[in-house]
Kinemage of the C-alpha trace (Angstrom):
@kinemage 1
@onewidth
@group {chain A} dominant
@subgroup {mainchain}
@vectorlist {calphas} color= white
{ca tyr a 1} P 130.600 62.994 66.446
{ca asp a 2} L 129.032 61.254 69.443
{ca pro a 3} L 131.754 60.102 71.890
{ca cys a 4} L 129.197 58.307 74.099
{ca cys a 5} L 127.195 56.750 71.279
{ca gly a 6} L 125.722 53.703 73.023
{ca ser a 7} L 123.609 51.876 70.435
{ca gly a 8} L 124.275 54.638 67.904
{ca thr a 9} L 120.961 56.506 67.829
{ca ile a 10} L 122.327 60.045 67.444
{ca ala a 11} L 124.991 59.179 64.865
{ca ile a 12} L 122.602 57.002 62.846
{ca glu a 13} L 119.877 59.642 62.721
{ca ala a 14} L 122.472 62.258 61.770
{ca ala a 15} L 123.596 59.993 58.926
{ca gln a 16} L 120.013 59.536 57.743
{ca ile a 17} L 119.521 63.301 57.660
{ca ala a 18} L 122.818 63.781 55.795
{ca cys a 19} L 121.808 61.122 53.253
{ca cys a 20} L 118.258 62.499 52.871
{ca ile a 21} L 116.765 59.210 54.071
{ca pro a 22} L 113.214 59.792 55.390
{ca ser a 23} L 112.496 58.610 58.904
{ca gly a 24} L 110.834 55.199 58.941
{ca met a 25} L 111.471 54.543 55.279
{ca arg a 26} L 112.251 50.866 55.865
{ca arg a 27} L 109.389 50.121 58.231
{ca arg a 28} L 105.848 49.007 57.574
{ca phe a 29} L 102.836 50.956 58.823
{ca ala a 30} L 99.453 49.830 60.128
{ca phe a 31} L 97.627 52.011 57.609
{ca glu a 32} L 98.886 49.698 54.846
{ca lys a 33} L 96.278 47.177 56.033
{ca met a 34} L 93.438 49.680 56.105
{ca leu a 35} L 90.927 50.527 53.415
{ca pro a 36} L 90.995 52.399 51.118
{ca phe a 37} L 94.818 51.982 51.096
{ca gln a 38} L 96.235 52.189 47.569
{ca ala a 39} L 99.479 50.244 47.344
{ca his a 40} L 100.540 51.755 44.021
{ca val a 41} L 100.276 55.294 45.411
{ca trp a 42} L 102.317 54.403 48.478
{ca thr a 43} L 104.917 52.648 46.315
{ca ala a 44} L 105.247 55.735 44.124
{ca ile a 45} L 105.749 57.936 47.189
{ca lys a 46} L 108.498 55.649 48.504
{ca glu a 47} L 110.214 55.484 45.125
{ca glu a 48} L 110.230 59.265 44.892
{ca ala a 49} L 111.783 59.480 48.363
{ca ala a 50} L 114.358 56.810 47.496
{ca ser a 51} L 115.430 58.732 44.396
{ca ala a 52} L 116.453 61.672 46.597
{ca ile a 53} L 118.832 59.607 48.736
{ca gln a 54} L 122.458 60.657 48.327
{ca pro a 55} L 125.838 59.950 49.933
{ca ser a 56} L 126.624 61.970 53.038
{ca ala a 57} L 128.645 65.096 52.318
{ca val a 58} L 130.089 65.101 55.836
{ca pro a 59} L 131.875 62.414 57.873
{ca ile a 60} L 129.895 61.127 60.862
{ca phe a 61} L 131.457 59.278 63.780
{ca gly a 62} L 130.448 57.547 66.980
{ca ser a 63} L 132.441 55.854 69.725
{ca asp a 64} L 131.745 54.142 73.022
{ca val a 65} L 133.865 52.737 75.824
{ca ala a 66} L 131.889 49.466 75.633
{ca his a 67} L 132.885 47.530 72.522
{ca arg a 68} L 129.678 45.508 72.844
{ca met a 69} L 127.691 48.692 72.286
{ca val a 70} L 129.831 49.515 69.249
{ca asp a 71} L 128.810 46.168 67.755
{ca phe a 72} L 125.152 47.007 68.411
{ca ala a 73} L 125.600 50.433 66.817
{ca glu a 74} L 127.159 48.961 63.679
{ca arg a 75} L 124.306 46.493 63.294
{ca asn a 76} L 121.743 49.235 63.848
{ca ala a 77} L 123.428 51.372 61.185
{ca glu a 78} L 123.242 48.454 58.769
{ca arg a 79} L 119.514 48.040 59.412
{ca ala a 80} L 118.984 51.780 58.979
{ca gly a 81} L 120.768 51.787 55.614
{ca val a 82} L 123.617 54.095 56.678
{ca ala a 83} L 126.431 51.641 57.377
{ca gln a 84} L 128.611 53.381 54.771
{ca ala a 85} L 127.857 56.865 56.101
{ca val a 86} L 128.862 56.494 59.759
{ca gln a 87} L 131.982 55.111 61.410
{ca phe a 88} L 131.853 53.565 64.882
{ca arg a 89} L 134.900 52.879 67.038
{ca gly a 90} L 135.597 51.680 70.550
{ca gly a 91} L 137.280 54.051 72.958
{ca asp a 92} L 136.992 55.955 76.209
{ca ala a 93} L 135.503 59.431 75.767
{ca leu a 94} L 138.101 60.719 78.242
{ca gln a 95} L 140.961 59.539 76.041
{ca arg a 96} L 139.747 59.386 72.454
{ca met a 97} L 141.242 62.017 70.173
{ca pro a 98} L 139.235 63.906 67.520
{ca pro a 99} L 138.087 61.592 64.720
{ca ser a 100} L 138.880 64.147 62.016
{ca glu a 101} L 141.557 66.726 61.328
{ca gln a 102} L 139.020 69.492 60.833
{ca pro a 103} L 137.029 70.730 63.854
{ca gly a 104} L 133.422 69.613 63.858
{ca val a 105} L 130.341 69.247 66.030
{ca met a 106} L 129.829 66.856 68.929
{ca leu a 107} L 126.317 65.900 69.976
{ca leu a 108} L 125.863 63.564 72.903
{ca asn a 109} L 123.414 62.379 75.501
{ca pro a 110} L 126.109 61.336 77.995
{ca pro a 111} L 125.680 58.754 80.745
{ca tyr a 112} L 124.289 60.246 83.937
{ca gly a 113} L 122.754 59.187 87.221
{ca glu a 114} L 122.247 55.439 87.306
{ca arg a 115} L 123.615 55.006 83.798
{ca ile a 116} L 127.056 56.192 84.882
{ca ala a 117} L 126.992 54.397 88.258
{ca ala a 118} L 127.527 50.974 86.730
{ca ala a 119} L 128.389 49.320 90.005
{ca gly a 120} L 125.248 50.571 91.678
{ca ser a 121} L 122.881 49.559 88.886
{ca ala a 122} L 124.390 46.233 87.863
{ca gly a 123} L 122.010 44.261 90.038
{ca arg a 124} L 118.846 46.047 88.928
{ca ser a 125} L 116.627 45.095 86.043
{ca ser a 126} L 115.933 47.659 83.327
{ca ala a 127} L 112.332 47.929 84.555
{ca glu a 128} L 113.511 48.713 88.092
{ca arg a 129} L 115.936 51.361 86.847
{ca met a 130} L 113.302 53.029 84.664
{ca gly a 131} L 110.731 52.938 87.436
{ca his a 132} L 113.180 54.593 89.800
{ca val a 133} L 113.855 57.395 87.313
{ca glu a 134} L 110.163 57.922 86.632
{ca arg a 135} L 109.419 58.262 90.356
{ca ala a 136} L 112.245 60.624 91.173
{ca gly a 137} L 112.439 62.543 87.898
{ca arg a 138} L 115.335 64.915 87.490
{ca glu a 139} L 116.530 64.518 91.091
{ca thr a 140} L 117.545 60.915 90.446
{ca ala a 141} L 119.518 61.885 87.375
{ca gln a 142} L 121.245 64.752 89.176
{ca thr a 143} L 123.351 62.519 91.386
{ca glu a 144} L 127.001 63.306 92.008
{ca asp a 145} L 128.174 60.047 90.441
{ca gly a 146} L 129.281 61.695 87.213
{ca gly a 147} L 130.992 64.764 88.671
{ca glu a 148} L 134.531 63.540 88.148
{ca phe a 149} L 133.696 62.124 84.715
{ca phe a 150} L 132.387 65.426 83.380
{ca ser a 151} L 135.241 67.418 84.901
{ca gln a 152} L 137.772 65.153 83.196
{ca leu a 153} L 135.788 65.247 79.955
{ca ala a 154} L 135.892 69.050 79.916
{ca ser a 155} L 139.656 69.037 80.509
{ca his a 156} L 140.113 66.565 77.656
{ca trp a 157} L 138.032 68.681 75.301
{ca lys a 158} L 139.790 71.936 76.173
{ca lys a 159} L 143.153 70.321 75.555
{ca asn a 160} L 142.418 68.302 72.412
{ca tyr a 161} L 139.218 69.583 70.761
{ca ser a 162} L 140.055 73.189 69.992
{ca gly a 163} L 137.634 74.684 67.480
{ca trp a 164} L 134.932 72.069 68.082
{ca thr a 165} L 131.362 72.777 69.185
{ca ala a 166} L 129.792 70.419 71.719
{ca trp a 167} L 126.061 70.010 72.345
{ca met a 168} L 125.167 68.024 75.470
{ca leu a 169} L 121.743 66.835 76.594
{ca thr a 170} L 121.733 66.524 80.383
{ca pro a 171} L 119.333 66.687 83.343
{ca asp a 172} L 122.006 68.423 85.428
{ca leu a 173} L 121.238 72.138 85.223
{ca lys a 174} L 124.517 72.911 87.006
{ca leu a 175} L 126.672 70.939 84.586
{ca pro a 176} L 128.456 73.953 83.006
{ca gly a 177} L 129.757 74.958 86.425
{ca lys a 178} L 130.965 71.443 87.174
{ca met a 179} L 132.744 71.312 83.828
{ca arg a 180} L 134.116 74.842 84.259
{ca leu a 181} L 132.824 75.678 80.802
{ca lys a 182} L 130.667 78.634 79.838
{ca glu a 183} L 127.723 77.586 77.721
{ca thr a 184} L 126.798 79.736 74.731
{ca arg a 185} L 123.258 78.347 74.559
{ca arg a 186} L 120.878 76.406 76.777
{ca val a 187} L 117.697 74.881 75.368
{ca pro a 188} L 115.003 73.413 77.687
{ca met a 189} L 114.096 69.852 76.682
{ca trp a 190} L 112.580 66.685 78.121
{ca asn a 191} L 114.125 63.211 77.898
{ca gly a 192} L 111.063 61.108 78.637
{ca pro a 193} L 110.015 62.043 82.197
{ca ile a 194} L 113.281 63.865 82.942
{ca glu a 195} L 113.600 67.628 82.555
{ca cys a 196} L 116.833 68.405 80.717
{ca arg a 197} L 118.852 71.136 79.078
{ca met a 198} L 120.702 71.051 75.792
{ca phe a 199} L 123.908 72.982 76.436
{ca arg a 200} L 126.203 74.305 73.728
{ca phe a 201} L 129.901 74.681 74.479
{ca asp a 202} L 132.382 76.248 72.059
{ca met a 203} L 135.907 74.910 72.465
{ca ile a 204} L 138.040 77.991 71.838
{ca lys a 205} L 141.783 77.611 71.614
{ca gly a 206} L 143.545 79.676 74.230
{ca ala a 207} L 146.169 82.105 73.069
{ca val a 208} L 149.702 80.868 73.519
{ca arg a 209} L 151.674 83.527 75.258
{ca glu a 210} L 155.412 83.461 74.773
{ca arg a 211} L 157.524 85.029 77.437
{ca ala a 212} L 159.518 87.973 76.183
{ca pro a 213} L 163.272 87.731 76.827
{ca lys a 214} L 164.359 89.599 79.906
{ca pro a 215} L 166.233 92.797 79.119
{ca val a 216} L 169.918 92.728 79.948
{ca glu a 217} L 170.685 95.208 82.674
{ca gln a 218} L 173.530 97.593 82.129
{ca gly a 219} L 176.536 96.654 84.140
{ca ala a 220} L 175.572 92.989 84.350
{ca pro a 221} L 178.484 90.529 84.492
{ca gly a 222} L 179.831 89.727 81.048
{ca his a 223} L 178.568 92.973 79.504
{ca glu a 224} L 180.089 96.373 79.228
{ca gly a 225} L 178.418 99.105 81.168
């Protein structure tokens, strides 16, 4: 489940893996125009791969606060051949409840830096935003704009996503502390020019402690001593 799915990349690729759909199966390649390309051999390879495609054995979900992005994600899933294997919905990640009764896995590349500061980036072109990130690297992405968002997200998860595992790709190396969550794994990665970490958080249900009844003192009013 990707609660910040955007155009649906993570959920769609997860669905392709679950359905055993090879990457790039529907695209054309430049080598098809080169000699000595043998069309019948390539066709046989694709047919063999297509015969291995199967329905997903697991439910896959994605959601985004922007309904426009949900529309994009649905269309992208259709083009990728996994429209029946992934479900997209609109909804705020800070409010949306688990999409399934059974605990599962969340994987997200959440909005950060300029992506989360919508007001500050609304007037910039995509080229300007990308150029700014490339120049400043991780420092640009590690702004404080998303501090409150991630704190609220952690509270929402701890309250409503007991038993789930969350994997988050982020350039903020201090994110676990801001979320007040202890990561169980951290994997160094790069998102283009930005140094990142993939953090794993296990949402463990806290024990519910019931207060024991107070003992009745001898000689208390209404009781015999």
